[in-house]
Phi, psi and omega in degrees: 000316180300319180296317179297316179296321181294337181280347181285128183255346181211121183285356186297326178294320179292319178301315180301315180296315181298319180289313183299328182258358178066034185270073183289322179291317179295330177301318178298321179292320178295319177301313179298321180295318178294321176297322181298327180265009175086018179253061180297333179296318177293317180300316180295320180296317179295315181298314180297328180282319186280332186302314178299326179293315180297316179297321177298316180295321179293324177300323181288342182260350182269000000 
């Protein structure tokens, strides 16, 4: 898994998949995985993109 993550050169494809499938919980896991391999820049980009979506979804459930 670490090797596969390390081969990713641009997180935008992963972001697209996470958004298209609504995988907010998995986004958190992916963020943690990128941080674990030292790619905090990718983790931050995913988080910044997903956070407004997550907040929007939470507003609808409260």
